[in-house]
C-alpha positions as CSV (number, residue, x, y, z in Angstrom):
1,X,0.0,14.5,18.9
2,X,-1.3,11.6,21.0
3,X,-1.1,8.1,19.6
4,X,-4.9,8.0,19.3
5,X,-4.8,11.1,17.1
6,X,-1.9,9.9,15.0
7,X,-2.8,9.1,11.3
8,X,-3.4,5.4,10.7
9,X,-1.1,3.3,8.4
10,X,-2.2,-0.1,7.3
11,X,0.7,-2.4,6.3
12,X,-0.4,-5.4,4.3
13,X,2.4,-8.0,4.5
14,X,1.5,-11.1,2.6
15,X,4.9,-12.4,1.5
16,X,7.4,-10.4,3.5
17,X,11.1,-11.1,3.2
18,X,12.1,-7.5,3.5
19,X,12.9,-5.2,6.5
20,X,10.3,-4.4,9.1
21,X,9.5,-0.7,8.4
22,X,7.3,-0.3,11.5
23,X,10.0,1.8,13.3
24,X,10.1,4.2,10.3
25,X,6.3,4.4,10.1
26,X,6.2,5.2,13.9
27,X,9.0,7.7,13.7
28,X,7.0,9.5,11.0
29,X,4.1,9.7,13.4
30,X,1.8,6.9,12.2
31,X,-0.2,4.5,14.3
32,X,0.5,1.2,12.5
33,X,-1.9,-1.7,11.9
34,X,-0.8,-4.9,10.1
35,X,-2.7,-7.5,8.1
36,X,-1.2,-10.6,6.6
37,X,-3.7,-11.2,3.7
38,X,-5.7,-9.2,1.2
39,X,-8.9,-10.7,2.4
40,X,-8.3,-9.7,6.0
41,X,-7.2,-6.2,4.8
42,X,-10.5,-5.8,3.0
43,X,-12.4,-6.6,6.1
44,X,-10.3,-4.2,8.1
45,X,-10.8,-1.4,5.5
46,X,-14.5,-1.7,5.8
47,X,-14.3,-0.6,9.4
48,X,-11.3,1.8,9.3
49,X,-10.1,4.7,7.2
50,X,-6.3,4.8,7.1
51,X,-4.3,7.8,5.9
52,X,-1.8,5.4,4.2
53,X,-1.9,1.8,3.0
54,X,1.5,0.1,2.3
55,X,1.1,-3.2,0.4
56,X,3.0,-5.7,-1.7
57,X,2.2,-6.3,-5.4
58,X,2.0,-10.1,-6.0
59,X,1.0,-11.3,-9.4
60,X,-1.4,-14.2,-9.2
61,X,-1.8,-16.0,-12.5
62,X,-4.3,-18.5,-11.0
63,X,-6.9,-15.7,-10.3
64,X,-9.8,-16.0,-12.7
65,X,-11.1,-12.5,-12.6
66,X,-8.0,-10.4,-11.7
67,X,-4.2,-10.5,-12.0
68,X,-3.0,-9.5,-8.5
69,X,-3.7,-9.3,-4.8
70,X,-4.1,-5.5,-5.0
71,X,-7.1,-5.0,-7.4
72,X,-9.8,-5.4,-4.8
73,X,-7.9,-3.3,-2.3
74,X,-7.3,-0.5,-4.8
75,X,-10.9,-0.6,-5.9
76,X,-12.1,-0.2,-2.3
77,X,-9.6,2.7,-1.8
78,X,-11.0,4.6,-4.8
79,X,-13.9,5.5,-2.5
80,X,-11.4,7.1,-0.2
81,X,-9.4,9.5,-2.4
82,X,-7.4,10.9,0.5
83,X,-5.7,7.6,1.3
84,X,-2.1,7.5,0.1
85,X,-1.0,4.1,-1.3
86,X,2.5,2.8,-1.5
87,X,3.2,-0.5,-3.3
88,X,6.3,-2.7,-3.0
89,X,7.0,-4.8,-6.1
90,X,9.6,-7.2,-7.6
91,X,11.2,-5.5,-10.7
92,X,10.3,-8.6,-12.8
93,X,6.6,-7.8,-12.2
94,X,6.8,-4.2,-13.5
95,X,4.9,-4.9,-16.8
96,X,2.0,-6.4,-14.7
97,X,2.2,-3.4,-12.3
98,X,1.9,-1.0,-15.3
99,X,-1.3,-2.8,-16.4
100,X,-2.6,-2.4,-12.9
101,X,-1.7,1.3,-12.9
102,X,-3.8,1.7,-16.1
103,X,-6.8,0.7,-14.1
104,X,-5.9,2.2,-10.7
105,X,-3.7,5.3,-10.8
106,X,-2.5,7.4,-7.9
107,X,-0.2,5.0,-6.0
108,X,3.5,5.2,-5.4
109,X,5.5,2.1,-6.4
110,X,8.8,1.2,-4.9
111,X,10.9,-1.8,-6.3
112,X,12.5,-4.3,-4.1
113,X,14.9,-4.0,-2.4
114,X,12.9,-1.1,-0.9
115,X,15.2,1.9,-0.1
116,X,14.1,3.3,3.2
117,X,14.9,6.9,2.2
118,X,12.6,6.5,-0.9
119,X,9.9,5.0,1.3
120,X,10.2,7.9,3.7
121,X,9.9,10.4,0.8
122,X,6.8,8.5,-0.5
123,X,5.2,8.8,2.9
124,X,6.0,12.4,3.6
125,X,5.9,14.2,0.2
126,X,2.8,16.1,-1.1
127,X,0.1,13.6,-2.2
128,X,-0.1,12.9,-5.9
129,X,-2.9,14.6,-7.8
130,X,-6.0,12.5,-8.3
131,X,-5.4,10.2,-11.2
132,X,-1.7,10.7,-11.2
């Protein structure tokens, strides 16, 4: 498969502080694009249709109308049901993540420190059923 035909993976790295998984993504056959903010990712998603989005879950208590950086992104991706979403999260934010999951289902969540084997499985296993 040529690089231009490779499925597209968007990595949204807002906080970082974990290993660069780009070599894994590329080894799995993805063409990788990166954005460093949710706003920039939203603009990018309006023009592109990735096969996979990998993003961090960051709870933002200062937000007036939402609780995290992911809500707008997940709402946009609901219009693209074939897009797989993998979310990295801090274990202490699990209750907030579960609230988010009640509104937006169908994403895989991996706690920090992210295990590369679990990430590979999340990227290569059969997609979850809609709503699951």
